[in-house]
N, C-alpha and C positions, 0 to 999 in steps of 0.2 A: 504493500500500500504506500509506504513512504517513498519507495523507489519510483513508482508511477507518478506520485504527486510531485516529486522533484523534477522529473522530466517534463511534466505539464507546465510547471512554473518556468522552467528554462525556455520552453517553447514560446510561452507568452512574452517573456522578456526579449527573446532574440528575434521573434517575427514581427515586432512592432514596426520595423522599417521595411519589411518585405521578406523575401526568401532567405534562408540561412542554410549553411552546410550542416548535414547530419552530424558530421564529426564535431562541429562546434557545440551542437546540442548535447551530444554525448559527454563531451569534456565538461561543459558547464554544469550538467546535472550529476556528474560522477556516476554514470550508469554504464555498465558494460556494453560492449558492442552487440552481443547477442540479445540481451534484454531490451536495449534501445530499439533494435530492429523489430522485435516482436511488438513492442508497444506502439511504435510508429505505424506499423502495418495495420494494427487494429484500429488506430485512429483514422487511417486512410479508408478502411472499410466502412467506418461510421460517417465518412464525409467531412471529417474535421480538418484533415490535412491532405496535401497532395505531394507525393514523392516523385522526384525525377532527377536523374543524373547526380545522385549523391547529395541532393538538396531537399529541403522541405519547405512548402509554402502553406499559408493558411489565410483565407479571406476573413472578412469581418464576422460572418456567421460561424465559421470554423473556430475562430479565436474565442467567440462567446461559448461555444460548446466545450472547448478546452477549459475555459475559466470555470464554468459550472461543474465540470467533472472534477477539477482540482478542489473546489469547495466541498464537494461531496466526500472527498478523501481527507478532509480536515485542514485544508489550506486556510490561512488567515484571510478574512474578507477584505480588509483594507489593503493588504499586500496585493491581492489579486486585482482589486479595483484599480489600483495605481498602475497596473500593467496594461490596462485597457485604455485605448484612446476614447475620450468622451464622445467623439463623432461616431465611433463604431456603434454605440447604443442607438444614436439617432438614425444612422444609416439602416440598421436592421429594422427599426420600426417603420421607416419610410418604405423600404422594399416590401415588407410584409403587407402594409396597407395597399400598395400598388398591385400586388399579386392577388389581392382580394377585391379589386375593382374600385378602390378609393383613388382619388387624386390627392397626392401627398405634397406637403410643403414643409420644409425644415426652417427652424429659427424664424418664425413668423413674428415680426415686430409691428407694433401698432400703437396708436394713442387712444385713450379713452378716459373720460372724467378728469382731464387735465394731467394724466400720468402716461408714462411710457411703459409698455408691457412687452413681454416676449414669451412665446410658447415654443417648446422644443420641436414638436412635430404636430401638424394638423392634417387630418385625413378627412376628405369630403366624399360622401357617397349618399346621395339623396335618400332620405331626408336627414341623415345623420352627419354631424361634424364631430369627430373624435379628437379631443385635445389632450395630447400626451406630454407628461413631464417625465423625463428620463432621469432616474436616480440610481446612483451606486449605493446599494442597500447595505445595511449593517445588521447582523444578528443582534437581537436583544434591544432593538430601537425602542425607546420609551414611548408610551402612549402620547405624551405631550409633544414629543418631536414629530411623531406620525401625524398628530392633529394639525400641527403647523404646516406640514408638507401638503396635506390634503386640503386644508382651508386655503392655502396660497394658490393651489391649482384650480380650485373652484372659483376663486376670485378672478384668476386670469381668464378662465373660460367664460364667466359671466361678462367680463369686460370685453372680450372678443365679440360675444353675441350683441352687446349693446353698441359696439363700434360700427356695426353694419347697418345699412349699406355704406360703403366708403369708396370714393373714387380712387383713393391712393392704395387700398388694400387689394392686392391681386391674388386672391385665392378663389377656388372653384365655387364655394358656396355663396360668394358675393353676387353671383348671377341668379341665385334662386329667389323665390318669393318668400321663403322662410326656411327655418331649419331647427333641428333639435341638437343642441350643443352638449356633448357629454365629456366631463373631465375624467382623466384616468392617469394613474401613476405606473410607470414601467420600472420594474426592479430587476436587479441581477439575480437575486436568490429569493426563495420563499421567506416570507415574514410570518408574523403571528396572525396577520389578518389578510383575508381575501378581499374584504370590503371595509371601508371605514367611512361612516356617515354617508353611505350609499355611493361612495366613490370607489371604483374597482382598483385594486393593487395587483398588477399582473406580472408574474415572473417572465422574463424575456423569452424563455424557451416554451412558454405556454401561450404566447401571443397569438399564434395561429388558431388555437382552440377558442380563445376569447373572441377573436374576430368572427369565427364561424357562428358563435352563439349570440353575439351582440344584438343583431336585429330582433331576435325573439324576446329578449328581456331588457331592452334598452329603457322601456318605460318604468321599470322597477328601480332604475338607477337615478342618481341625481342628474337631472336634465334641465337645461335652460332653453325653453321654447321661445322662438323669436319669429315674428312675422314682420318683415320689413319692406314688403312690396309697396305699401301705402306711403312709405317714407321717401321713395325714390325721387319724387318731384322736388325734394329739397336739395338734391345734389346739384 
């Protein structure tokens, strides 16, 4: 278990900038050639890495799979989180949304109620607008910290809903007559809660299942319903 965990951590560290020689991974993790070969072959079968000409590559989704696997083997959450690019989380969310028929936008910035706001990822699929906050999660997060995260995302989502229609905001739902805006928090690992104050907290590797089920139970979540067609004459 410790041997595999060490190799996974080395992979995360060394593939941050792209492909890396397998020999370098072996040396960094202090794993024997035979064991490193077997572990890497297993990771390739799982779609986490790609092996070619003595090198190993991992895309954003593969690196997230490696990270989650390392955590299940007892790796420290903060250490693993620090080895992931912040943008990898956002990219995974955007790709998942697009594969499920959403039009996705990252780092959506806007003004509302005299303030500047930003939402990590916004996915639009009529009539839903899913507003995602990407968080590097920590085991044992206190209820008060979780409450702050959820409330902040709900405020951002409400602010986005109230900012539309807007001539300056170029997102898909701005073309609609109205929408249901759903706040959500995307986490690296499982936390103590699946929902908090009706806001879903979704582990990144369960995002596909969440998107599959969202249309069926969206109305049971915290939703900000907005009809802005009648406001367009003010633009």
